C-alpha positions as CSV (number, residue, x, y, z in Angstrom):
1,M,198.2,154.6,73.8
2,H,195.0,155.9,72.0
3,E,197.2,157.5,69.4
4,Y,198.2,153.9,68.3
5,H,194.6,153.2,66.2
6,A,194.5,156.8,65.7
7,V,197.8,157.0,63.4
8,E,197.2,153.2,62.3
9,S,194.0,155.2,60.7
10,L,195.7,157.6,59.2
11,I,198.5,155.7,57.9
12,R,195.4,153.4,56.0
13,Q,194.3,157.1,54.0
14,L,197.5,158.0,53.3
15,L,198.5,154.8,52.0
16,E,195.2,154.7,49.8
17,K,196.2,158.2,48.5
18,A,199.6,157.4,48.0
19,R,198.4,154.2,45.3
20,E,195.7,156.1,43.9
21,S,198.3,159.0,42.7
22,N,200.7,156.4,41.8
23,T,203.4,158.2,44.1
24,K,206.6,156.1,44.3
25,S,207.3,157.9,47.9
26,V,205.9,160.6,50.1
27,S,208.3,163.3,51.0
28,Q,206.1,164.9,53.8
29,V,202.7,164.9,56.0
30,R,201.1,167.4,57.7
31,L,198.5,166.7,59.9
32,A,196.4,169.3,62.2
33,L,196.1,168.4,65.4
34,G,193.7,170.3,68.1
35,E,195.0,172.2,71.2
36,L,192.4,170.4,73.0
37,S,192.8,167.1,71.8
38,D,194.0,164.1,73.8
39,F,197.0,163.0,71.5
40,T,200.3,163.9,72.5
41,E,202.8,164.6,69.5
42,N,205.5,162.3,70.4
43,S,203.3,159.0,70.3
44,I,201.7,160.1,66.8
45,Q,205.8,160.4,65.7
46,L,206.1,157.4,67.0
47,Y,203.3,155.2,65.6
48,F,203.7,157.0,62.3
49,Q,207.4,155.6,62.2
50,E,206.2,152.1,63.3
51,F,203.6,152.5,60.6
52,S,205.5,153.9,57.6
53,K,208.3,151.3,57.9
54,G,208.3,149.1,54.4
55,T,206.1,151.9,52.7
56,V,206.2,155.0,50.8
57,L,205.7,156.7,53.8
58,Q,208.8,155.4,55.3
59,N,211.1,158.6,54.4
60,A,208.7,161.2,54.9
61,S,209.1,163.8,57.7
62,L,205.2,164.5,59.6
63,L,204.6,168.1,60.4
64,I,202.4,168.7,63.2
65,V,200.7,172.0,62.8
66,R,198.9,172.6,65.9
67,M,195.0,174.3,65.8
68,K,193.8,177.0,68.3
69,A,191.1,176.1,70.3
70,K,188.0,178.6,69.9
71,L,185.0,178.4,72.0
72,L,181.5,179.8,71.9
73,C,179.8,181.5,74.4
74,K,176.0,180.3,74.8
75,E,175.1,183.7,76.8
76,C,176.3,186.6,74.1
77,G,177.2,184.3,71.4
78,A,180.8,185.8,71.2
79,V,183.5,183.5,69.2
80,F,187.1,183.2,70.8
81,E,190.2,181.6,70.9
82,K,190.9,179.8,74.7
83,N,192.5,181.9,76.8
84,K,195.4,179.9,78.3
85,E,194.4,180.9,81.8
86,S,190.6,179.9,81.5
87,F,187.6,179.2,79.4
88,E,185.4,182.3,80.3
89,C,184.4,184.0,77.5
90,P,186.2,187.9,77.3
91,V,183.0,189.5,76.4
92,C,180.2,188.4,79.3
93,K,182.6,185.9,81.6
94,S,179.8,183.3,81.2
95,M,181.5,180.1,81.4
96,N,178.4,178.2,79.5
97,L,180.6,177.4,76.4
98,L,180.6,175.2,73.0
99,V,183.7,173.9,71.9
100,E,183.5,175.3,67.9
101,S,187.3,173.7,67.1
102,G,190.7,172.4,69.0
103,R,190.0,168.7,68.8
104,E,191.1,168.6,65.5
105,F,193.2,165.0,63.9
106,Y,193.3,165.1,60.6
107,I,195.3,165.5,57.5
108,L,195.7,168.7,56.1
109,D,198.3,167.8,53.0
110,M,200.9,165.5,51.5
111,E,203.8,165.9,49.4
112,L,204.2,163.1,46.9
113,E,207.2,162.1,44.6
114,V,205.5,160.5,41.5
């Protein structure tokens, strides 16, 4: 359900950019979505379709690009992609980590028809 407000905000941003570009329609929108994000692709797609009805975004395809999580080990300083099985540092085996990336949810780009 938290996708509702995030996608609503995203649609406002896209419509503003489209208005500034005097576009007649948008053919594609690409979004970055981090693997640690709580958002689900199905909900994003559903809300995107709903909120874009009757706008220049109505016929746009939505492409969601999954972003890998990167972690920083606070013990040894290693930066690494999250392992599927654990969050353990592959260098020193520490679990004392910071998330560098992986929670993304933003617009990468959109294709306009001007």
